[in-house]
PQR file of N, CA, C, O and H, with PARSE charges and radii, in Angstrom:
ATOM      1  N   MET A   1       3.395  93.967  42.420 -0.4000 1.5000
ATOM      2  CA  MET A   1       2.017  93.606  41.261 -0.0000 2.0000
ATOM      3  C   MET A   1       2.326  92.604  40.762  0.5500 1.7000
ATOM      4  O   MET A   1       2.220  91.408  41.031 -0.5500 1.4000
ATOM      5  N   ALA A   2       2.998  93.584  39.476 -0.4000 1.5000
ATOM      6  CA  ALA A   2       2.916  92.554  38.209 -0.0000 2.0000
ATOM      7  C   ALA A   2       3.895  91.455  38.141  0.5500 1.7000
ATOM      8  O   ALA A   2       3.705  90.521  37.363 -0.5500 1.4000
ATOM      9  H   ALA A   2       3.085  94.556  39.257  0.4000 1.0000
ATOM     10  N   ILE A   3       5.147  91.517  39.065 -0.4000 1.5000
ATOM     11  CA  ILE A   3       5.875  89.974  39.281 -0.0000 2.0000
ATOM     12  C   ILE A   3       4.900  89.343  39.949  0.5500 1.7000
ATOM     13  O   ILE A   3       4.875  88.182  39.541 -0.5500 1.4000
ATOM     14  H   ILE A   3       5.302  92.276  39.697  0.4000 1.0000
ATOM     15  N   SER A   4       3.884  89.567  40.973 -0.4000 1.5000
ATOM     16  CA  SER A   4       3.725  88.087  41.609 -0.0000 2.0000
ATOM     17  C   SER A   4       1.994  87.852  40.591  0.5500 1.7000
ATOM     18  O   SER A   4       1.082  87.026  40.620 -0.5500 1.4000
ATOM     19  H   SER A   4       3.905  90.510  41.305  0.4000 1.0000
ATOM     20  N   LEU A   5       2.217  88.760  40.015 -0.4000 1.5000
ATOM     21  CA  LEU A   5       0.765  87.963  38.817 -0.0000 2.0000
ATOM     22  C   LEU A   5       1.387  87.325  37.774  0.5500 1.7000
ATOM     23  O   LEU A   5       0.695  86.536  37.129 -0.5500 1.4000
ATOM     24  H   LEU A   5       2.958  89.431  39.991  0.4000 1.0000
ATOM     25  N   SER A   6       2.400  87.465  37.495 -0.4000 1.5000
ATOM     26  CA  SER A   6       3.188  86.764  35.702 -0.0000 2.0000
ATOM     27  C   SER A   6       3.608  85.532  36.759  0.5500 1.7000
ATOM     28  O   SER A   6       3.945  84.466  36.243 -0.5500 1.4000
ATOM     29  H   SER A   6       2.962  88.106  38.018  0.4000 1.0000
ATOM     30  N   VAL A   7       3.598  85.646  38.310 -0.4000 1.5000
ATOM     31  CA  VAL A   7       4.145  84.447  39.013 -0.0000 2.0000
ATOM     32  C   VAL A   7       3.369  83.446  39.341  0.5500 1.7000
ATOM     33  O   VAL A   7       3.738  82.273  39.278 -0.5500 1.4000
ATOM     34  H   VAL A   7       3.324  86.512  38.729  0.4000 1.0000
ATOM     35  N   VAL A   8       2.146  83.846  39.747 -0.4000 1.5000
ATOM     36  CA  VAL A   8       0.739  83.252  39.471 -0.0000 2.0000
ATOM     37  C   VAL A   8       0.361  82.832  38.132  0.5500 1.7000
ATOM     38  O   VAL A   8      -0.255  81.818  37.806 -0.5500 1.4000
ATOM     39  H   VAL A   8       1.846  84.799  39.798  0.4000 1.0000
ATOM     40  N   LEU A   9       0.772  83.664  37.486 -0.4000 1.5000
ATOM     41  CA  LEU A   9       0.093  82.821  35.561 -0.0000 2.0000
ATOM     42  C   LEU A   9       1.224  81.841  35.426  0.5500 1.7000
ATOM     43  O   LEU A   9       0.941  80.650  35.553 -0.5500 1.4000
ATOM     44  H   LEU A   9       1.272  84.488  37.751  0.4000 1.0000
ATOM     45  N   LEU A  10       2.474  82.189  35.184 -0.4000 1.5000
ATOM     46  CA  LEU A  10       3.895  81.109  35.267 -0.0000 2.0000
ATOM     47  C   LEU A  10       2.733  79.705  36.373  0.5500 1.7000
ATOM     48  O   LEU A  10       2.156  78.725  35.901 -0.5500 1.4000
ATOM     49  H   LEU A  10       2.704  83.157  35.081  0.4000 1.0000
ATOM     50  N   LEU A  11       2.753  79.998  37.331 -0.4000 1.5000
ATOM     51  CA  LEU A  11       2.487  77.956  37.955 -0.0000 2.0000
ATOM     52  C   LEU A  11       0.986  77.970  37.816  0.5500 1.7000
ATOM     53  O   LEU A  11       0.600  77.376  38.823 -0.5500 1.4000
ATOM     54  H   LEU A  11       3.222  80.794  37.714  0.4000 1.0000
ATOM     55  N   ALA A  12       0.000  78.304  37.157 -0.4000 1.5000
ATOM     56  CA  ALA A  12      -0.898  78.422  36.955 -0.0000 2.0000
ATOM     57  C   ALA A  12      -0.725  77.444  35.506  0.5500 1.7000
ATOM     58  O   ALA A  12      -1.065  76.303  35.819 -0.5500 1.4000
ATOM     59  H   ALA A  12       0.313  78.786  36.338  0.4000 1.0000
ATOM     60  N   ILE A  13      -0.372  77.490  34.236 -0.4000 1.5000
ATOM     61  CA  ILE A  13       0.044  77.127  33.290 -0.0000 2.0000
ATOM     62  C   ILE A  13       1.230  75.984  33.586  0.5500 1.7000
ATOM     63  O   ILE A  13       1.120  75.108  32.728 -0.5500 1.4000
ATOM     64  H   ILE A  13      -0.096  78.416  33.981  0.4000 1.0000
ATOM     65  N   ILE A  14       2.332  75.695  34.513 -0.4000 1.5000
ATOM     66  CA  ILE A  14       2.766  74.252  35.028 -0.0000 2.0000
ATOM     67  C   ILE A  14       1.786  73.539  35.242  0.5500 1.7000
ATOM     68  O   ILE A  14       1.573  72.497  34.621 -0.5500 1.4000
ATOM     69  H   ILE A  14       2.421  76.406  35.210  0.4000 1.0000
ATOM     70  N   LEU A  15       0.831  74.130  36.417 -0.4000 1.5000
ATOM     71  CA  LEU A  15      -0.058  73.253  36.896 -0.0000 2.0000
ATOM     72  C   LEU A  15      -1.182  72.523  35.716  0.5500 1.7000
ATOM     73  O   LEU A  15      -1.855  71.624  36.218 -0.5500 1.4000
ATOM     74  H   LEU A  15       1.003  74.976  36.921  0.4000 1.0000
ATOM     75  N   VAL A  16      -1.361  72.699  34.765 -0.4000 1.5000
ATOM     76  CA  VAL A  16      -2.744  72.703  34.156 -0.0000 2.0000
ATOM     77  C   VAL A  16      -1.481  71.715  33.191  0.5500 1.7000
ATOM     78  O   VAL A  16      -2.006  70.701  32.731 -0.5500 1.4000
ATOM     79  H   VAL A  16      -0.814  73.430  34.356  0.4000 1.0000
ATOM     80  N   VAL A  17       0.291  71.873  32.768 -0.4000 1.5000
ATOM     81  CA  VAL A  17       0.361  71.312  31.724 -0.0000 2.0000
ATOM     82  C   VAL A  17       1.156  70.052  33.029  0.5500 1.7000
ATOM     83  O   VAL A  17       1.206  68.924  32.541 -0.5500 1.4000
ATOM     84  H   VAL A  17       0.718  72.697  33.141  0.4000 1.0000
ATOM     85  N   MET A  18       1.438  70.088  33.752 -0.4000 1.5000
ATOM     86  CA  MET A  18       1.189  68.453  34.720 -0.0000 2.0000
ATOM     87  C   MET A  18       0.083  68.187  34.799  0.5500 1.7000
ATOM     88  O   MET A  18       0.188  67.038  34.371 -0.5500 1.4000
ATOM     89  H   MET A  18       1.397  71.005  34.149  0.4000 1.0000
ATOM     90  N   ILE A  19      -1.458  68.352  35.102 -0.4000 1.5000
ATOM     91  CA  ILE A  19      -2.607  67.754  35.194 -0.0000 2.0000
ATOM     92  C   ILE A  19      -2.658  66.875  33.986  0.5500 1.7000
ATOM     93  O   ILE A  19      -2.850  65.661  34.041 -0.5500 1.4000
ATOM     94  H   ILE A  19      -1.543  69.285  35.451  0.4000 1.0000
ATOM     95  N   ARG A  20      -2.417  67.785  32.538 -0.4000 1.5000
ATOM     96  CA  ARG A  20      -2.752  67.096  31.501 -0.0000 2.0000
ATOM     97  C   ARG A  20      -1.509  65.924  30.613  0.5500 1.7000
ATOM     98  O   ARG A  20      -1.646  65.304  29.558 -0.5500 1.4000
ATOM     99  H   ARG A  20      -2.261  68.772  32.493  0.4000 1.0000
ATOM    100  N   ALA A  21      -0.375  65.989  31.551 -0.4000 1.5000
ATOM    101  CA  ALA A  21       0.771  64.621  31.496 -0.0000 2.0000
ATOM    102  C   ALA A  21       0.623  63.871  31.960  0.5500 1.7000
ATOM    103  O   ALA A  21       1.185  62.837  31.599 -0.5500 1.4000
ATOM    104  H   ALA A  21      -0.264  66.492  32.408  0.4000 1.0000
ATOM    105  N   GLY A  22      -0.248  63.878  33.096 -0.4000 1.5000
ATOM    106  CA  GLY A  22      -0.414  62.826  33.737 -0.0000 2.0000
ATOM    107  C   GLY A  22       0.351  62.647  35.019  0.5500 1.7000
ATOM    108  O   GLY A  22       0.419  61.600  35.663 -0.5500 1.4000
ATOM    109  H   GLY A  22      -0.704  64.718  33.389  0.4000 1.0000
ATOM    110  N   SER A  23       1.120  64.205  35.415 -0.4000 1.5000
ATOM    111  CA  SER A  23       2.193  64.009  35.842 -0.0000 2.0000
ATOM    112  C   SER A  23       1.689  64.250  37.739  0.5500 1.7000
ATOM    113  O   SER A  23       2.129  63.687  38.742 -0.5500 1.4000
ATOM    114  H   SER A  23       1.065  65.056  34.892  0.4000 1.0000
ATOM    115  N   ILE A  24       0.685  65.249  37.591 -0.4000 1.5000
ATOM    116  CA  ILE A  24      -0.200  64.905  39.096 -0.0000 2.0000
ATOM    117  C   ILE A  24      -1.634  65.151  38.809  0.5500 1.7000
ATOM    118  O   ILE A  24      -1.827  66.048  37.988 -0.5500 1.4000
ATOM    119  H   ILE A  24       0.327  65.706  36.777  0.4000 1.0000
ATOM    120  N   LYS A  25      -2.734  64.541  39.314 -0.4000 1.5000
ATOM    121  CA  LYS A  25      -3.713  64.271  38.953 -0.0000 2.0000
ATOM    122  C   LYS A  25      -4.322  65.585  39.701  0.5500 1.7000
ATOM    123  O   LYS A  25      -3.626  66.457  40.221 -0.5500 1.4000
ATOM    124  H   LYS A  25      -2.577  63.812  39.981  0.4000 1.0000
ATOM    125  N   ALA A  26      -6.269  65.565  39.649 -0.4000 1.5000
ATOM    126  CA  ALA A  26      -6.926  66.640  39.420 -0.0000 2.0000
ATOM    127  C   ALA A  26      -6.407  66.916  41.439  0.5500 1.7000
ATOM    128  O   ALA A  26      -5.683  67.817  41.862 -0.5500 1.4000
ATOM    129  H   ALA A  26      -6.834  64.857  39.227  0.4000 1.0000
ATOM    130  N   GLY A  27      -7.030  65.897  42.200 -0.4000 1.5000
ATOM    131  CA  GLY A  27      -7.016  66.034  42.934 -0.0000 2.0000
ATOM    132  C   GLY A  27      -5.756  66.428  44.568  0.5500 1.7000
ATOM    133  O   GLY A  27      -6.050  66.453  45.763 -0.5500 1.4000
ATOM    134  H   GLY A  27      -7.618  65.165  41.856  0.4000 1.0000
ATOM    135  N   PRO A  28      -4.558  66.643  43.962 -0.5600 1.5000
ATOM    136  CA  PRO A  28      -3.476  66.893  44.834  0.2800 2.0000
ATOM    137  C   PRO A  28      -3.448  68.089  43.891  0.5500 1.7000
ATOM    138  O   PRO A  28      -3.479  69.044  44.666 -0.5500 1.4000
ATOM    139  N   ALA A  29      -3.409  68.533  42.742 -0.4000 1.5000
ATOM    140  CA  ALA A  29      -3.717  70.178  42.303 -0.0000 2.0000
ATOM    141  C   ALA A  29      -4.671  70.950  42.780  0.5500 1.7000
ATOM    142  O   ALA A  29      -4.609  72.179  42.794 -0.5500 1.4000
ATOM    143  H   ALA A  29      -3.383  67.757  42.112  0.4000 1.0000
ATOM    144  N   ILE A  30      -5.918  70.053  43.335 -0.4000 1.5000
ATOM    145  CA  ILE A  30      -6.808  71.660  43.871 -0.0000 2.0000
ATOM    146  C   ILE A  30      -6.440  71.209  45.513  0.5500 1.7000
ATOM    147  O   ILE A  30      -7.116  71.854  46.315 -0.5500 1.4000
ATOM    148  H   ILE A  30      -5.969  69.054  43.323  0.4000 1.0000
ATOM    149  N   VAL A  31      -5.723  70.462  45.988 -0.4000 1.5000
ATOM    150  CA  VAL A  31      -5.223  71.109  47.494 -0.0000 2.0000
ATOM    151  C   VAL A  31      -4.635  71.521  47.461  0.5500 1.7000
ATOM    152  O   VAL A  31      -4.409  72.265  48.415 -0.5500 1.4000
ATOM    153  H   VAL A  31      -5.174  69.938  45.336  0.4000 1.0000
ATOM    154  N   ALA A  32      -3.604  71.498  46.167 -0.4000 1.5000
ATOM    155  CA  ALA A  32      -1.796  72.627  46.451 -0.0000 2.0000
ATOM    156  C   ALA A  32      -2.158  73.863  46.010  0.5500 1.7000
ATOM    157  O   ALA A  32      -1.350  74.790  46.064 -0.5500 1.4000
ATOM    158  H   ALA A  32      -3.788  70.894  45.391  0.4000 1.0000
ATOM    159  N   VAL A  33      -3.534  74.044  45.476 -0.4000 1.5000
ATOM    160  CA  VAL A  33      -3.667  75.719  45.337 -0.0000 2.0000
ATOM    161  C   VAL A  33      -5.130  75.699  46.094  0.5500 1.7000
ATOM    162  O   VAL A  33      -5.827  76.712  46.026 -0.5500 1.4000
ATOM    163  H   VAL A  33      -4.191  73.291  45.433  0.4000 1.0000
ATOM    164  N   LEU A  34      -5.522  74.715  46.708 -0.4000 1.5000
ATOM    165  CA  LEU A  34      -6.109  75.664  48.264 -0.0000 2.0000
ATOM    166  C   LEU A  34      -5.081  76.087  49.057  0.5500 1.7000
ATOM    167  O   LEU A  34      -4.927  77.257  49.406 -0.5500 1.4000
ATOM    168  H   LEU A  34      -4.956  73.892  46.763  0.4000 1.0000
ATOM    169  N   PHE A  35      -4.196  74.943  49.427 -0.4000 1.5000
ATOM    170  CA  PHE A  35      -3.103  75.022  50.269 -0.0000 2.0000
ATOM    171  C   PHE A  35      -2.090  76.565  50.096  0.5500 1.7000
ATOM    172  O   PHE A  35      -1.417  77.042  51.009 -0.5500 1.4000
ATOM    173  H   PHE A  35      -4.321  73.993  49.143  0.4000 1.0000
ATOM    174  N   GLY A  36      -2.187  77.024  48.974 -0.4000 1.5000
ATOM    175  CA  GLY A  36      -1.556  78.400  48.835 -0.0000 2.0000
ATOM    176  C   GLY A  36      -2.476  79.329  48.878  0.5500 1.7000
ATOM    177  O   GLY A  36      -2.268  80.320  49.579 -0.5500 1.4000
ATOM    178  H   GLY A  36      -2.734  76.637  48.232  0.4000 1.0000
ATOM    179  N   PHE A  37      -3.548  79.217  48.222 -0.4000 1.5000
ATOM    180  CA  PHE A  37      -4.437  80.088  48.768 -0.0000 2.0000
ATOM    181  C   PHE A  37      -5.008  80.185  50.265  0.5500 1.7000
ATOM    182  O   PHE A  37      -5.636  81.225  50.462 -0.5500 1.4000
ATOM    183  H   PHE A  37      -3.716  78.412  47.653  0.4000 1.0000
ATOM    184  N   PHE A  38      -4.936  79.493  51.132 -0.4000 1.5000
ATOM    185  CA  PHE A  38      -5.066  79.612  52.881 -0.0000 2.0000
ATOM    186  C   PHE A  38      -3.806  80.175  53.371  0.5500 1.7000
ATOM    187  O   PHE A  38      -3.965  81.333  53.757 -0.5500 1.4000
ATOM    188  H   PHE A  38      -4.425  78.648  50.972  0.4000 1.0000
ATOM    189  N   LEU A  39      -2.849  79.829  53.462 -0.4000 1.5000
ATOM    190  CA  LEU A  39      -1.568  80.494  52.950 -0.0000 2.0000
ATOM    191  C   LEU A  39      -1.075  81.735  52.737  0.5500 1.7000
ATOM    192  O   LEU A  39      -0.306  82.516  53.297 -0.5500 1.4000
ATOM    193  H   LEU A  39      -2.720  78.889  53.148  0.4000 1.0000
ATOM    194  N   ALA A  40      -1.561  81.700  52.027 -0.4000 1.5000
ATOM    195  CA  ALA A  40      -1.369  83.212  51.356 -0.0000 2.0000
ATOM    196  C   ALA A  40      -2.355  84.421  52.723  0.5500 1.7000
ATOM    197  O   ALA A  40      -1.982  85.594  52.714 -0.5500 1.4000
ATOM    198  H   ALA A  40      -2.186  81.066  51.572  0.4000 1.0000
ATOM    199  N   SER A  41      -3.222  84.130  53.504 -0.4000 1.5000
ATOM    200  CA  SER A  41      -4.541  84.622  53.809 -0.0000 2.0000
ATOM    201  C   SER A  41      -3.698  84.520  55.899  0.5500 1.7000
ATOM    202  O   SER A  41      -4.200  85.106  56.858 -0.5500 1.4000
ATOM    203  H   SER A  41      -3.525  83.177  53.512  0.4000 1.0000
ATOM    204  N   THR A  42      -2.490  83.672  55.952 -0.4000 1.5000
ATOM    205  CA  THR A  42      -1.739  83.846  57.230 -0.0000 2.0000
ATOM    206  C   THR A  42      -0.783  85.121  57.008  0.5500 1.7000
ATOM    207  O   THR A  42      -0.490  85.862  56.069 -0.5500 1.4000
ATOM    208  H   THR A  42      -2.082  83.196  55.173  0.4000 1.0000
ATOM    209  N   GLY A  43      -0.324  84.934  58.884 -0.4000 1.5000
ATOM    210  CA  GLY A  43       0.491  85.427  58.647 -0.0000 2.0000
ATOM    211  C   GLY A  43       2.235  85.871  58.168  0.5500 1.7000
ATOM    212  O   GLY A  43       2.851  86.937  58.164 -0.5500 1.4000
ATOM    213  H   GLY A  43      -0.561  84.332  59.646  0.4000 1.0000
ATOM    214  N   MET A  44       2.640  84.263  57.746 -0.4000 1.5000
ATOM    215  CA  MET A  44       3.691  83.982  56.643 -0.0000 2.0000
ATOM    216  C   MET A  44       3.349  84.766  55.385  0.5500 1.7000
ATOM    217  O   MET A  44       4.398  84.890  54.753 -0.5500 1.4000
ATOM    218  H   MET A  44       2.140  83.397  57.749  0.4000 1.0000
ATOM    219  N   ALA A  45       2.121  85.476  54.608 -0.4000 1.5000
ATOM    220  CA  ALA A  45       2.278  85.907  53.490 -0.0000 2.0000
ATOM    221  C   ALA A  45       3.233  87.092  53.284  0.5500 1.7000
ATOM    222  O   ALA A  45       3.576  87.167  52.105 -0.5500 1.4000
ATOM    223  H   ALA A  45       1.269  85.376  55.121  0.4000 1.0000
ATOM    224  N   PRO A  46       3.887  88.252  54.243 -0.5600 1.5000
ATOM    225  CA  PRO A  46       4.708  88.628  53.658  0.2800 2.0000
ATOM    226  C   PRO A  46       5.817  88.396  53.904  0.5500 1.7000
ATOM    227  O   PRO A  46       6.665  89.210  53.537 -0.5500 1.4000
ATOM    228  N   SER A  47       6.184  87.293  54.558 -0.4000 1.5000
ATOM    229  CA  SER A  47       7.549  86.797  54.321 -0.0000 2.0000
ATOM    230  C   SER A  47       7.717  86.390  53.239  0.5500 1.7000
ATOM    231  O   SER A  47       8.546  86.867  52.464 -0.5500 1.4000
ATOM    232  H   SER A  47       5.495  86.632  54.855  0.4000 1.0000
ATOM    233  N   ILE A  48       7.022  85.510  53.003 -0.4000 1.5000
ATOM    234  CA  ILE A  48       6.816  84.982  51.518 -0.0000 2.0000
ATOM    235  C   ILE A  48       7.235  85.771  50.411  0.5500 1.7000
ATOM    236  O   ILE A  48       8.040  85.420  49.548 -0.5500 1.4000
ATOM    237  H   ILE A  48       6.348  85.123  53.633  0.4000 1.0000
ATOM    238  N   GLN A  49       6.616  86.899  50.493 -0.4000 1.5000
ATOM    239  CA  GLN A  49       6.288  88.158  49.664 -0.0000 2.0000
ATOM    240  C   GLN A  49       7.860  88.508  49.588  0.5500 1.7000
ATOM    241  O   GLN A  49       8.288  88.485  48.434 -0.5500 1.4000
ATOM    242  H   GLN A  49       5.962  87.184  51.194  0.4000 1.0000
ATOM    243  N   ARG A  50       8.639  88.770  50.403 -0.4000 1.5000
ATOM    244  CA  ARG A  50       9.788  89.380  50.307 -0.0000 2.0000
ATOM    245  C   ARG A  50      10.392  88.668  49.717  0.5500 1.7000
ATOM    246  O   ARG A  50      11.059  89.145  48.799 -0.5500 1.4000
ATOM    247  H   ARG A  50       8.292  88.788  51.341  0.4000 1.0000
ATOM    248  N   PHE A  51      10.442  87.249  49.955 -0.4000 1.5000
ATOM    249  CA  PHE A  51      11.166  86.423  49.902 -0.0000 2.0000
ATOM    250  C   PHE A  51      11.397  86.627  48.356  0.5500 1.7000
ATOM    251  O   PHE A  51      12.360  87.126  47.773 -0.5500 1.4000
ATOM    252  H   PHE A  51       9.901  86.861  50.701  0.4000 1.0000
ATOM    253  N   LEU A  52      10.157  86.058  47.839 -0.4000 1.5000
ATOM    254  CA  LEU A  52       9.627  86.554  46.533 -0.0000 2.0000
ATOM    255  C   LEU A  52      10.351  87.427  45.836  0.5500 1.7000
ATOM    256  O   LEU A  52      11.176  87.150  44.965 -0.5500 1.4000
ATOM    257  H   LEU A  52       9.375  85.652  48.312  0.4000 1.0000
ATOM    258  N   ASP A  53       9.984  88.687  46.292 -0.4000 1.5000
ATOM    259  CA  ASP A  53      10.392  90.153  46.071 -0.0000 2.0000
ATOM    260  C   ASP A  53      12.011  89.562  45.489  0.5500 1.7000
ATOM    261  O   ASP A  53      12.436  89.241  44.379 -0.5500 1.4000
ATOM    262  H   ASP A  53       9.314  88.912  46.999  0.4000 1.0000
ATOM    263  N   SER A  54      12.589  89.616  46.821 -0.4000 1.5000
ATOM    264  CA  SER A  54      14.182  89.617  46.284 -0.0000 2.0000
ATOM    265  C   SER A  54      15.071  88.230  45.395  0.5500 1.7000
ATOM    266  O   SER A  54      16.192  88.451  44.936 -0.5500 1.4000
ATOM    267  H   SER A  54      12.244  89.876  47.723  0.4000 1.0000
ATOM    268  N   ILE A  55      14.518  87.070  45.269 -0.4000 1.5000
ATOM    269  CA  ILE A  55      14.629  86.693  44.669 -0.0000 2.0000
ATOM    270  C   ILE A  55      14.141  87.068  42.753  0.5500 1.7000
ATOM    271  O   ILE A  55      14.591  86.522  41.745 -0.5500 1.4000
ATOM    272  H   ILE A  55      13.608  86.890  45.642  0.4000 1.0000
ATOM    273  N   ALA A  56      13.266  87.994  42.849 -0.4000 1.5000
ATOM    274  CA  ALA A  56      13.416  88.383  41.945 -0.0000 2.0000
ATOM    275  C   ALA A  56      13.976  89.943  41.374  0.5500 1.7000
ATOM    276  O   ALA A  56      13.802  90.377  40.236 -0.5500 1.4000
ATOM    277  H   ALA A  56      12.900  88.437  43.668  0.4000 1.0000
ATOM    278  N   GLN A  57      14.681  90.626  42.489 -0.4000 1.5000
ATOM    279  CA  GLN A  57      15.263  91.301  42.008 -0.0000 2.0000
ATOM    280  C   GLN A  57      16.298  90.818  42.388  0.5500 1.7000
ATOM    281  O   GLN A  57      16.646  91.762  43.097 -0.5500 1.4000
ATOM    282  H   GLN A  57      14.822  90.273  43.414  0.4000 1.0000
ATOM    283  N   SER A  58      17.371  89.838  42.532 -0.4000 1.5000
ATOM    284  CA  SER A  58      18.260  89.479  41.814 -0.0000 2.0000
ATOM    285  C   SER A  58      18.622  88.759  40.703  0.5500 1.7000
ATOM    286  O   SER A  58      19.736  88.697  40.181 -0.5500 1.4000
ATOM    287  H   SER A  58      17.088  89.071  41.956  0.4000 1.0000
ATOM    288  N   ILE A  59      17.318  88.071  40.289 -0.4000 1.5000
ATOM    289  CA  ILE A  59      17.749  88.157  38.669 -0.0000 2.0000
ATOM    290  C   ILE A  59      17.511  88.936  37.428  0.5500 1.7000
ATOM    291  O   ILE A  59      17.764  88.851  36.226 -0.5500 1.4000
ATOM    292  H   ILE A  59      16.414  88.122  40.712  0.4000 1.0000
ATOM    293  N   ASN A  60      16.733  89.965  38.499 -0.4000 1.5000
ATOM    294  CA  ASN A  60      16.145  91.737  37.113 -0.0000 2.0000
ATOM    295  C   ASN A  60      18.373  92.027  37.301  0.5500 1.7000
ATOM    296  O   ASN A  60      19.050  92.667  36.496 -0.5500 1.4000
ATOM    297  H   ASN A  60      16.527  90.034  39.476  0.4000 1.0000
ATOM    298  N   SER A  61      18.806  91.443  38.336 -0.4000 1.5000
ATOM    299  CA  SER A  61      20.134  92.211  38.537 -0.0000 2.0000
ATOM    300  C   SER A  61      21.096  91.069  38.109  0.5500 1.7000
ATOM    301  O   SER A  61      22.179  91.456  38.550 -0.5500 1.4000
ATOM    302  H   SER A  61      18.256  90.924  38.990  0.4000 1.0000
ATOM    303  N   ILE A  62      21.251  90.173  37.648 -0.4000 1.5000
ATOM    304  CA  ILE A  62      21.905  89.468  36.769 -0.0000 2.0000
ATOM    305  C   ILE A  62      22.186  90.059  35.063  0.5500 1.7000
ATOM    306  O   ILE A  62      21.418  89.657  34.189 -0.5500 1.4000
ATOM    307  H   ILE A  62      20.372  89.859  37.289  0.4000 1.0000
ATOM    308  N   SER A  63      23.159  90.878  34.756 -0.4000 1.5000
ATOM    309  CA  SER A  63      23.449  91.183  33.476 -0.0000 2.0000
ATOM    310  C   SER A  63      24.397  90.080  32.955  0.5500 1.7000
ATOM    311  O   SER A  63      25.151  89.386  33.637 -0.5500 1.4000
ATOM    312  H   SER A  63      23.783  91.204  35.466  0.4000 1.0000
ATOM    313  N   PHE A  64      24.201  90.046  31.501 -0.4000 1.5000
ATOM    314  CA  PHE A  64      24.840  88.872  30.792 -0.0000 2.0000
ATOM    315  C   PHE A  64      25.927  89.983  30.114  0.5500 1.7000
ATOM    316  O   PHE A  64      26.808  89.596  29.347 -0.5500 1.4000
ATOM    317  H   PHE A  64      23.588  90.610  30.947  0.4000 1.0000
TER
END
């Protein structure tokens, strides 16, 4: 839960920065947000979550 919340927050910040910088307009940004929202309610959501969890675990296991 904490990882998914921080990823959502990070992506929201990136989206706001991109809109303010003019890299992406508000219309396509809204479409992307709605796509993500509806994708989360499909059968693919658990697979995507497992993929993101494995990436987070891989990054976490890297020791410097």
